Legacy VTK file of the C-alpha trace (Angstrom):
# vtk DataFile Version 3.0
C-alpha trace
ASCII
DATASET POLYDATA
POINTS 227 float
133.840 -0.439 60.862
133.106 -1.627 64.412
136.119 -2.809 66.436
134.747 -6.369 66.544
133.513 -6.448 62.943
136.202 -8.851 61.732
135.781 -11.048 64.815
132.057 -11.237 64.083
132.794 -12.342 60.535
134.762 -15.256 61.995
132.631 -16.212 65.005
129.262 -14.636 64.250
127.607 -11.587 65.815
125.744 -13.646 68.392
129.030 -15.062 69.692
130.569 -11.597 69.993
127.549 -10.323 71.911
127.782 -13.355 74.161
131.450 -12.636 74.966
130.488 -9.151 76.141
128.384 -10.742 78.894
131.143 -13.060 80.151
133.463 -12.742 83.146
136.907 -14.342 82.911
139.318 -14.707 85.815
143.023 -14.643 84.886
145.426 -15.472 87.692
148.972 -14.430 86.841
149.533 -11.674 84.260
153.197 -12.176 83.375
154.615 -13.584 80.144
151.806 -16.089 79.589
148.953 -14.369 81.389
149.681 -10.948 79.976
149.371 -12.037 76.361
146.269 -13.989 77.320
144.695 -10.863 78.844
145.555 -8.861 75.730
143.839 -11.414 73.496
140.769 -11.639 75.731
140.372 -7.858 75.790
140.723 -7.636 72.009
138.235 -10.500 71.607
135.513 -8.604 73.444
135.320 -10.260 76.867
133.131 -7.896 78.868
134.520 -8.449 82.362
138.061 -9.413 83.373
139.229 -10.163 86.907
143.036 -10.012 87.124
145.053 -11.411 90.034
148.819 -10.928 90.463
151.229 -9.741 93.159
154.139 -8.689 90.892
155.469 -5.331 89.755
157.055 -4.757 86.368
160.822 -5.224 86.320
163.450 -4.591 83.655
163.991 -8.355 83.401
160.383 -8.692 82.151
160.953 -6.569 79.056
162.279 -9.408 76.881
159.001 -11.336 77.022
156.087 -9.524 78.757
153.812 -7.329 76.666
153.073 -4.784 79.395
156.745 -4.384 80.349
158.591 -1.334 78.999
161.121 1.030 80.495
158.192 3.437 80.911
156.082 0.975 82.945
158.961 -0.406 85.012
158.045 -0.362 88.709
154.290 -0.302 88.133
151.950 -2.919 89.589
151.218 -5.363 86.779
147.479 -5.706 87.286
147.071 -1.923 87.414
149.186 -1.461 84.288
146.985 -4.000 82.553
143.813 -2.263 83.709
145.081 0.966 82.195
145.985 -0.753 78.928
142.623 -2.487 78.646
140.957 0.864 79.252
142.562 2.006 76.012
141.955 -1.227 74.072
138.431 -1.947 75.282
136.985 1.032 77.186
133.603 -0.667 77.623
135.110 -3.662 79.419
134.998 -3.919 83.197
138.345 -4.761 84.786
138.703 -5.714 88.440
142.192 -6.132 89.859
143.456 -7.989 92.915
147.027 -7.121 93.845
147.814 -10.268 95.805
149.229 -13.758 95.518
146.418 -16.238 94.986
145.789 -19.076 97.413
142.670 -20.672 98.866
142.233 -17.805 101.343
141.180 -15.639 98.393
138.293 -17.902 97.400
135.656 -15.919 99.295
136.790 -12.790 97.443
136.580 -14.515 94.068
133.097 -15.764 94.916
131.895 -12.158 94.691
132.460 -12.179 90.922
130.212 -13.905 88.342
133.099 -15.944 86.929
132.310 -17.880 83.748
135.813 -19.171 83.030
139.170 -19.387 84.839
142.617 -19.181 83.262
145.529 -20.233 85.446
148.882 -18.668 84.569
150.457 -19.114 88.009
154.044 -20.241 88.614
153.453 -21.686 92.094
152.424 -25.348 92.251
150.573 -24.849 95.551
148.570 -21.936 94.117
147.773 -23.952 90.993
146.453 -26.768 93.155
144.249 -24.364 95.115
142.861 -22.807 91.933
142.161 -26.175 90.330
140.228 -27.215 93.437
138.363 -23.890 93.421
137.269 -24.407 89.819
136.292 -28.051 90.299
134.373 -27.351 93.521
132.352 -24.582 91.864
132.008 -26.301 88.486
133.644 -23.375 86.690
135.423 -24.364 83.462
139.137 -23.597 83.446
142.416 -24.188 81.694
145.817 -24.224 83.361
149.166 -23.260 81.858
152.025 -25.621 82.484
155.694 -24.580 82.376
156.552 -22.269 79.470
160.051 -21.143 80.491
163.119 -23.089 79.303
161.589 -23.654 75.873
162.144 -22.125 72.430
159.582 -23.554 69.977
156.000 -22.219 70.126
154.864 -24.793 67.552
155.159 -27.494 70.234
152.222 -26.154 72.281
149.156 -28.342 72.738
145.931 -28.328 74.747
145.195 -31.616 76.471
143.989 -33.183 79.700
146.387 -33.116 82.638
146.392 -36.926 82.753
147.673 -37.073 79.160
150.650 -34.732 79.613
154.309 -35.648 79.172
157.702 -33.897 79.118
156.552 -31.222 81.565
157.903 -31.405 85.165
155.142 -29.125 86.481
152.445 -31.281 84.905
154.024 -34.405 86.392
153.839 -32.961 89.913
150.201 -31.976 89.391
149.332 -35.407 88.012
150.852 -37.122 91.045
149.057 -34.723 93.400
145.717 -35.255 91.673
146.053 -39.039 91.883
147.305 -39.034 95.491
144.432 -36.807 96.630
141.964 -38.773 94.478
140.700 -35.594 92.892
137.954 -36.246 90.389
137.199 -34.112 87.365
138.904 -33.270 84.105
141.646 -30.638 84.209
142.531 -29.086 80.854
146.015 -27.677 80.373
148.161 -25.934 77.799
151.625 -27.462 77.667
154.695 -27.747 75.496
155.850 -31.107 74.174
159.345 -29.641 73.819
161.730 -30.991 76.499
162.862 -28.033 78.663
166.462 -26.882 78.502
168.454 -27.380 81.669
168.243 -24.588 84.231
171.323 -23.387 86.098
170.887 -23.578 89.904
170.774 -20.134 91.495
169.879 -18.362 88.253
166.453 -17.226 86.975
164.681 -19.592 84.623
165.754 -18.925 81.015
162.902 -17.642 78.866
162.160 -15.575 75.743
158.898 -14.192 74.396
158.092 -16.900 71.848
156.651 -19.738 73.940
155.042 -17.747 76.813
153.322 -15.344 74.413
152.113 -18.138 72.160
150.834 -19.997 75.213
148.839 -16.927 76.240
147.150 -16.894 72.847
146.423 -20.625 73.054
144.799 -20.169 76.474
142.716 -17.213 75.319
141.565 -19.020 72.180
140.501 -22.053 74.204
138.573 -19.804 76.595
136.779 -17.962 73.782
135.995 -21.245 72.050
134.441 -22.684 75.209
132.424 -19.544 75.935
130.967 -19.415 72.412
130.070 -23.084 71.997
LINES 1 228
227 0 1 2 3 4 5 6 7 8 9 10 11 12 13 14 15 16 17 18 19 20 21 22 23 24 25 26 27 28 29 30 31 32 33 34 35 36 37 38 39 40 41 42 43 44 45 46 47 48 49 50 51 52 53 54 55 56 57 58 59 60 61 62 63 64 65 66 67 68 69 70 71 72 73 74 75 76 77 78 79 80 81 82 83 84 85 86 87 88 89 90 91 92 93 94 95 96 97 98 99 100 101 102 103 104 105 106 107 108 109 110 111 112 113 114 115 116 117 118 119 120 121 122 123 124 125 126 127 128 129 130 131 132 133 134 135 136 137 138 139 140 141 142 143 144 145 146 147 148 149 150 151 152 153 154 155 156 157 158 159 160 161 162 163 164 165 166 167 168 169 170 171 172 173 174 175 176 177 178 179 180 181 182 183 184 185 186 187 188 189 190 191 192 193 194 195 196 197 198 199 200 201 202 203 204 205 206 207 208 209 210 211 212 213 214 215 216 217 218 219 220 221 222 223 224 225 226
């Protein structure tokens, strides 16, 4: 049986062939982005462009798919390229080991990007990527905050303007209104109120919500690309 046989039974063979021709940009390949990349590779996306500046740390092991004691210290995007080479050897994977901001836009313009998935932690970088997608009319979805939450069943996909509970989404809403930015911005968010963070400590997080969010983002991407 072909590796995408069961996917074809669900989506149709034409859809699977279409996914092979698509290029998806994923910015941020940590807890959310990593699971998203895994799902995209297993779904048959033919070309992935991965952007991230992090290396794998022991503190990632509780929630990031690529993180093991064996991969500790490796560059995340390169570790993902190696993994995808095993999962989907026919897929093209381009990696950019850097922190995304608007200065990278000319580099991204070299790729035939069909869809953008934002899994960045930085608000400023999220704003730059949203503007990049809107300016170039590339469909995208942005992940809101997934740390400080426990219940993956609270995840939803909605428009940025319709979000609630999420501090990151609130800041982006205010920015979008202040700058009078036009265009719909789709996001994945949790309706679960975040637990309180302790100042000076890392944000509390387990695998459940970030990983589920990665799957939600990937599913939305695949759905849009096969419409």
